[in-house]
N, C-alpha and C positions, 0 to 999 in steps of 0.2 A: 500560798503564794498565788496572787492571781495570771491570767492568761496573759496578760501582757507584761507584766515583766516575765515569766518562764519565757518569754520571745526573744526579747529583749537579753535574759543571759546566754541563750542558745543562739543567737544570731548571726552567726558566720556558721554555724553549719542552714540555717533555714536559709540564706543564700545559696551554699552552696547545694544545697536540693531544688531552690527554685533553675537555677542556670541549668541541674541538669534537664528541667520540664521545659526551658524555652526555642526549644523545635519541636515539642509535642506537633501531633496531628490534631488533634484534635480544637477549634479555634477558640474553646469554651476553656481549657488548657490554656490557649496562648493569650488567653484575653484578662484573666487569672496571675498571670503570671504578669502582664503591663503592670493591670495591677496596682499589687503589691511590691513592686519597682518604687511607682513611685509615691504610697503611702510610707516608704520606705526613704526613699528621699526627702519628704518631709518632717521624717524626727529620726533616723539614723543614717544621715547622708556619712557623716565620718568610716562607716563600714562599709559603706557603696563605692568610697574616693578612690583605691586604690585598685578596684574592677572600672572604671569610670569608661575608659577609652570602649571597654569591651561591650558597655552596659550602652553607649551611644552608638555602635556599631547595630546592637541588637533594637537598638528602640527606632533604626532608620528604617529598619528592612519593616518591622515588623507595624509602622508610621504606614506602608505601603502592603500592607496583608490585603488580600482579595476580600475578605470577611471586614466589611467594615466598623463589626465592631469592635474586632481586633484593631485596626487602624486607628480611632478612636477615641481607643484607651491609651495606647499608642502617644496619639500626639498628645492627650493629657500629661504625661515627660515633662513637655519642649517648656506649656509652660508652669509648670512647680520651678523646671529648672534652672528657669529666667530669674527667679524671685530669689533665689542661694543666690550667697554672694561670691560661691566660688563660679559664676555661670562664664563669666565672660573667658576665665581660663581654659576651663573645660572644652568649651564649645567653638573657643575662634577657631581652629583648625577641621573645625567639620563643618561649617557656613556653608560652603560650597560643594557638600552631600546635600545637607537639609534643607537650606533655598527652595532649593525646584522643589524637591519632593511635600513642601509649605503649599508653596505656589500649587504645583498641581492638585496637591488635595484642596483647592478653593474652588475648585470650578463645582456646579452644578449639578448630580446627576438626574439620571430622565426620576425618576422617581420623586425626586426634588421637583422636578419642573410638572410632572404629575398634578402632585401635591400644593403647587402656587397656580395654576393653572396657565402655567407660563404660554401656553398660547392661545388664551384667551386675551382679545389686544383693548374690546373695545365689551367694559363690564359696568356705564358709572351707573347702568338705568335698573339695577340687579341689588333690590332691598340687602342691606344688612340682615345678619343672624346677630344675635344678644349675644351668645359664643365670640363673634367675632370682637367684639369689642372688650378689652380691657379693665379691670377695676380701676377706679381713679382715685386718687387719695390727694387731698389735697395737703398743702402745706403751707403750715402758719405764718402770717407775718412776723420777719422781724425787723425791727430797727435795725440800718445800715449808714456809716460814712462815708462820702465821701474821705478816698485813698490817694495818697500819690502818684502809685503806678495806674495806670490806665484801664491795662486790660489783665484779662486768666492767664495764666497757664498754658491754656488750649486744649486741657484734659476736659472741660465739661462737656463735652460731646461724646466721649466716646465709652458711651453706655451702651452702646452696639456693633459687633466690625462688618453689617450690612443690613439691611433694611427689608429680610424677611422672616418676617414678624408667623405667617402663618405653617413654618415649620416651627410647632414651638419647641418640639422635642432639642438637645442639645446635639450636631449635627458635624461630623468631618469638616464640610467646610465652613460651619460656626469657629469649631475648634482650632484650624487650621489658621483661620484669618487673625483668633485674638493671640496666639501663638506667635505670627507675626508681626502684630503689632506690641504685644512686652520684649519681642525680640529687637523689632527696631531703637523699642526705648534705651534697653544695655546698649547694643552696640552701635546703636545714633548711624555715622556716616559712613562707620564701617562695612557695615550690610551692604556698602547700593552696588559698589562690586559684582557683585553674588545676583545682584536685582535687574541693573541696569540692560543687562542684555538681555534676559527675559522679557524685560517690561516690552519694548519694541516691538516683538516679535507676535504678542500677546494682544497689546494695542490695537494691532492694526487689524488682526487674523481674520480671515474670514468668516467661519466659526464663531456665531453668537452666544457660544457660550465659553467662549475662549477668550474672546473679547470682553465679555462681561469680565472674566475674574480677575481679568486686568486690569479693569479698573477699578473691583476690590482689591487689589494688590493696591495701588496707587491709594489708597483711601486709608487702609490700615498703616504704612507706614511712616503717611500722613506728619504724625506727633511727634513722633522718633526722629527720624532723617527729612526732618523741614529744612535745616540751612541746608546740609545737601544736595533737596532737593529744587531749591530756593532760581539755579542758572536754570535748571529745563521749561521752571513752570511757566513759561513766557510763549511757550510751545505748546507747552502738554493742554495748559487749561483754553486755550480754542478751539481744542482737539475734544475736552472734557462736554464742553461749550453744546460744540456739533452733536457728540453721542447725543443731548438733551433731544432731539429729533430723530433716537436710532426706529428703526417700525418694529425693533421689540422692547414690548411695555419692561422687561425684567434690566435690559439693558438704558431702556434711559432712569428708572429707577434708581439703579446703584448708581450711573455717574452724577443725579441728585446729593443721593448724600457724601460721596466723592467729594465734589467741589463743596459743598459746605465747610468738609476739615479745611481746603484750603481756602478759606471765607477769610479768615486773618487776613493772610497774601493779598489775597484778591482788592480788599480794603486797602491797603496803603502801597497798592501801586493807581498812579493819570483816573479818575474816575472813567472818562471816555475808552482809557485799555481795557479793562477786562469787567471792572463793577456796571456800568450799563449795559454791555451785553448780555453777561449771567443773568442779571434780574429780567430784562427782557424775559430770558429764554426761560427764565426760570416760572414766573408770571404767566406764561405758555403753558407751560407743566402743570401750574396749579389747578388750570379750565380742562388738564387730556381727558380722554374716554377710557383710562383708564385707573380702576381706585388706586392698586399702589400706586401708581404712577404722583396720583394728588395727594395721597399723604407722605409721600417720600420730598415733594416739590416744597408742599406745606412747613414742612419739617427742614427742610432746608434754609424756605427762605426766611424763617426766625432765626435762624443761624448767622444768618447774611443781614440778618436785622437789627440781632447784636454788637456785630463786627460795626458793621455802616453809622449805625445812629444816624446821627443829623447830617450825613451824607445820601442820605434817601428823601431830604426835607424834596430837590427841588421835582419827586419823580412823581410825588405824596397823591396828586389825583388819579394819575395811570396805577400804581397800584391801588387804590382806595374802591376804583372801579372792579379790578380784577377780582379781589377779597366780596368785594358785596357780591360780583355776576356767582361768584363760588356758594352763593351760600343756594344759591336756586338747585344748581349740578352732582352737589356732597348730601350720598345717607350718609346715618348716624353717626358712623366711626370718625369718618375725616371729617364729623361736623365741628365735634371736641377736639381736634388738631386746628380747623380757618378760627376758632375762638381765642387759641394760644397765638397765634401768628397775629390775630389782631391788633391781639395784650399786648404781645411785644412789641409789634409796630410804634402800641402809644405809648410805653416806657423808653422805645429810643430816640423817639421824633419829640415827646415831653408836649410842652406847649403850640407847639409848632404845625398838631393838629387843631389850634380851636382858629376854624377859621368858617366862615358860615358855609362854604361851598364843601369841605370836609364834613361836617358837622350833619349837610342834610345826607350827602351820600351814608354816612358810617350807622349813624343813630334808630333811625329806622328800618333795619332790618333786626338790630339787634336788639330794641324793644317788639316784635314783634314776635322774636323765639322768648326773649320775656313774657311778657302776658302770657304767648301757649301755652310754658312751661307747670306743671302745679307743685304747688311745694312742694313733693313729699317726691320728686322727681331729682336723679343724681344729676342729671343730666345739669341740673343749677351751677353745681359743682365748677365745671369748668366757666361758664355765662358769669357766675356774680365775680371769680379771677379777672375776667375778659374787661367787664365793666370797673371794678375797680382799678386798673389800669388805666383804661379811658376815661372816666373819671377824672383823677390825679391827670391824664395831662390836658383836658378842658378845661379845667379850671372854671372857669364860669361860662363856659361854651354849653356845661354840664347843669344850666342853674333848670330848661324847662324841663328837664327827665328829673329831679331829680327830689321830687314830692313823693311819686307814686313808690321809685326803688329804695330810696329814704324806710317809708312803712313798711315795706314786706318785705325788710332784710330787720327790722325791730318785731315784724308779727316773728318772720322765722326764730330770734332769738327763743321770742316768750315760747312759742310751739317745742322747742325743744327743754325751756325748762321746764314747763310743765310736766312734757312725758318723762323728763328727769324724776319731776317729786313724786311724778304717779309709779313707776317702776321702782325706786326706793320703799313707797311703803306698801305695794301691792308687786312683788316684783313674781310673782304667780300667772297675776292675771295681764299684767302689762310690760312688750316687751324695753328693751333698753331703747332709748333713742341714738341717733347715728350725731357725734359731736358734731361730723363735719357740718353739718348744719348750720349749725349756731357760730363755728368757727370762719365761715365761708362770707357769712352774712356779718363779722364784726368785723373782715380784712376789710369787706366795700364799705362799710360806714367807714373805718376811717380812709378809706381810699376819700369819698365824699369831703368829708372834717378838712382832708391836705388840698383837694383839688379847690370846693367851692372855698374854703375859711372862713371868713365872717360871715358870709350867708346861709353855711349851715345851723347859724344861732337858731331861728325864726323852729324849724324843725324840731332842734334838742328839747328848745321849746315846746311844743305839741306834745310831747313823748314822755316815755319812761324810764329810756335807755339807760340814764346815771342809776338807778336802783336797779337796773338787768344787769353788768358790770361783774361782778363780782359775787356771784350766787351759786362758782360752781366751782372745784376744786380743783376737774381735771386739767395736767400742766398745759397743756394743745389750749384748750379755750385761752389758761388765765393769759398764755401768751400772746393769744391775739387782741384781750381785753386791754392790756399795760401800754398796749400799742395803740389802742380808740383811746385810751385818757389820754394817754401825748396827746396826740392828735384832736381830740376836743378842748383841752390845756390851750395850744394852740391857737385853735378856730377860736371858741366862746369860753374865755375862764370863767364868765359869770354863773354858768350851769354847773361848774364845777366846783367850785369855791364851797360852795356850803355844804359838800360831802367831804370837803379834804380831811375832818377829823378824825372821817372810818374809813378814809382810802388809806394814807398814809400809814398806820400799822401795818394794812395788808403788803405794803407795799413794802415793808421792811423786812417781812416775813418770810418774802419771794425772794431777796439778795444772797443764796442757796448756789452759787455754781453746779451743783449737781445737775441742774436744770437749767442749762445752759439759756437757751433760746429765753425762757422765761424770767430770771438775772438780766441778760440784755433791755430788755423788755418792760423790766421794774425800775433797773436802775436808770433807760434815759426816762421814763416819766418823770422822774422825782424829781430830772435835772428840768426839765419843763415846767415841772413846779414850781422849781426854785424861781423861777422869772417871774413869772408871774404875783406871786405871793410876798418878792419884796424879805423885807423884815423881819415877818410875817409869819418867814420858817421856822423862827428861832423857838421855835418848843417843840419842833419834830427835827432839828442834826443829830444831837445823839440817839434817834431810832434807827439812822442810817446811816450814820458815820463810818462807825468800827467795824461794820458789815462792807461797805465800801472799800475804808483799808487795806481791810484783808483780803479782796476781792484783788486789791490794786498790788498786792504785792506775794499773789502769788506766782512761784515759778515757772509751773505749767497753767497759766489761763488758760480754756479753753478759745480756738480762734476764730469757735464763733463766737463769741464776743465783739468780734467786730467784723462781721458778714461782709463784707461790702465787697466793691466791683474788680477791686485790684487785690494785689498780692499781699497774704494775708499774714504782715513782719508786725505789726503793731496790736495786738489780743486788750489789750486793758484801755481804752481807745474811749469807749462811752463811759467807765468807768472813772475815767480820771478828768470826760469833758462835766460832772457829775458834781466829784468833790472838785471842781474849779467854782463853777456855780453856786454848788453850798456856800464857797469861799466868797463868792461876788457877793452873796444876799444876808452871809452872817461869818464877817471875817472873822470877829471875837472868839467866836465860839468854836472856828475848823483849823485856827492859825497854830494853837499850841501842840497841833496835830504835824504841823509842816513838812519834819522832818523823816518825820514817819511814811511820809511816801513822795515825797518829793521828787527823789529820783528815778524810779517805776515812772511817778508823773509823763515828767519831761520825755522819759523815753519812748513814751507810748502817745504821744501828739506831737512829736517830731513829723512825722510820717504822713501826717493826715493835714490835707489841701485847705490855706487859707475858707474861713466861714462862718456865717455866725456862729455857728456852737464852739467852733474854735476863741473865735475872741472873746467870746464869755467868760471862757474857761480861763485863759489866758490873763484878763482884769481880776479873774477872782487871785489869783496863786498871787498878784501883784500887788493886788490889798493884802492876804495873808502875807506877804512878806515886809508892808508898810510893818505891819503888828505883830512879828518876829525871827527878824533880821534871822535872828539865829539859827533859824529852824534850817536856810538852804546854805550855810557858812560852808558845810565840809560838800555837800552836795554842784556847787556852785556852775561849775564844767556843764553838770549835764543843765544847768538853766540857760546859758549859756547858746549852746546848742539848740537847745528851744529853740530860742529869740530869736536863732538866723535862719530855722526853719521856713520862718515867717516869707513871703514875695512882698504882698504889699498891704502893712497892719494899716490903721484906720492913723490918723495923726495925731489922739490925743491916747491910742495904746501904745504909738511908738514911742511916745514922747517917757510914760512908764516904762519901760525899758531901756530910756534912754539914763532917766535919772537912778533905776536903778542899779547900771551897769554902772555910769558914770560912780555914784553913792560907794562902790564896792573897791573900787580902784582910786576913788579919793580915799575911801578909810582903810584901806589896807600902805597906800606909798606906792611909788612908783617904781620903785626898786622892789618890793614885793609883789606886785601886780607885774612887773616883766620877766620876772621868776617863773608864777605863776601861768601865766599866759605860752611859753616855751610849749607844754604840753597839749597847746591845743593843735589838731590839725591842720594843715596850711587854708585848706577854704573855710572853715572857719574864721580864722586867725581874716580873710580877705569878708567876709564877709561884716566881722564886726569891725571892722575899718571902712569899711563902704558908706555901712545903715547907720552905721553909730555910733561913729569917727573915734570907737577905741582904737588908742596904738599899744601893739601888742607887740611882744621881740622875737624876733626870728631866730638869735643866735640860741645859746650854749643853754644848759639847765636840769636839770631834772626832779625826783619827784622830794629831795631836798629845799627846796623852791614854794615846791604845790604845800609838803607842810608848814611852812613857817609863811605863805601869802594866809593858808588858812588858823592859825594859833594867831595873826595882827590881828585879821577880820573880827575871830572872835573875840579878840578883846577887847577892840571897840566896841565890836558892836556889845558886847555884855557888859559895857564899862557906861553908855550909852554914848 
């Protein structure tokens, strides 16, 4: 019998002995009692439930233990309990005790302040040591689609509960803040009656350490308690903006972080009310004399950029002046964060950045850094990422800078491939290459192709990039290669077309959802190739169609197949668009499989905003219905729903929808149509009537009517 099984067989005896040790004088024993209870909470919560009240009381005491290691171990209990379904039931009555304890644990200790150099206000002239700089990992480019919902759920910035990265060890402050964060997500507004009375005393406390902890509390609860906090934000946000000018650097830095947690609300208000004051003060803090404040302000401003998007356009000149000035102030670590803020700005304002005045401000310092860095310097990663966003935003405005940037990217790809080949042949003599150099170079080339469009054609003509694209099987590199292939297909298909016979089998074999981002980008590239190849795509349809149909029908298609800026409710959108495009150029080849994918196809695309990709996909589905009308009969309601998702289709596409809807109605007859349409939701009925003149019945009916309609339509379709 193994030890784990032996423990499970004697679990009650073990718990009994744990309780006997709970008040031991030795802090090491108390720490291990807490650790054991946390582990049991994860694996055998059923055995703890009868004792839960006593355990919670014990953990409340230990979270205040004078030995911080014991307190930290006990604090882990609240994090673990918050993940259990019983959390709300067993903990609700104890919140009145727990919340003040967690809040108290969020203060910096004297040791923390010493480690963080909390008494040092100005250190911007002090160079960073290399251990201050965390290793960076480039995230390969993933193709995205615009989605109906405009904003994320707000959880994207919850990776750290505060900004004290110098305290690399997990400590009581971080654990208490994390526990409060997760409990806020469990209890939502129910937490506030226990917190609000404490907050007022904290936020206006004369001691900076206490005040700082109050600002951290506000940030920790932002996600979970946002709805309940809204009435207080008109007063709290101006107070937090004032805290950005506090004389203590640690107060200024935590105020940056907490304000970033409320950026979504700030942007939802009239700009002059909170956005403009917040932006102004954050830009001042970006130029703060303290490196920690610079870092926090830069990160917070990047979050604000993501939320505000084009709301920032009127202030672009002022923003760019500040960010460019920071180039001359920043030490190594913060320079990398500055690149991210500039790249995020470009992503957020897009083509509005393409003004001569802005280009003159922004490009010289970026190109200077570009020229300073050697090919093997890993600082190229964030700079390349930044330039990729800038190139996409500037479009033709990037033309004066594109040739040296393009050539260097191709060189980076060549060098990495050459090093990989040498390593494969002589692993004892050569080191394996860092694949990130190739990935960031490919992603910047994608940014150039997307931004410059047809202008990139001459650069591609003078390089061997097409022969370099698929010389590695590494999934992350393939992911970026497929994204670049799709962008080059759109920008200069003349150079892609000669390689199609070689590329299509590779794309087909990478339609494997186990490598989801690779699959995503391969699928998108196939769709772009379809639109350029037209009927010449016919020899390749069977090479990819079965895999695409299988992907779109997977019950749990991973959400990253549509990793977009909105809520991920339509996981198969990119495969759906590519299937539609295949059907658009080769309807005879794809239409026979219509019945196998029409339902998931429709549900995938109903949430996508009107755009060119959606337009071509729907044209394809209409053409396939023309070839094989029987393939849509059983799922016609889903087609109706997908058609109704269009806000303003082009006139000829609207005509295609009109003909199919009225053709179906005419085929089945008025009575059967009325019975069939009774199952439509009210909004769908209204939209079909308003946009396509399809009258629908609003009276009784049911399943029998649906079956009658389907039978009638099928009979008519099959009968010709």
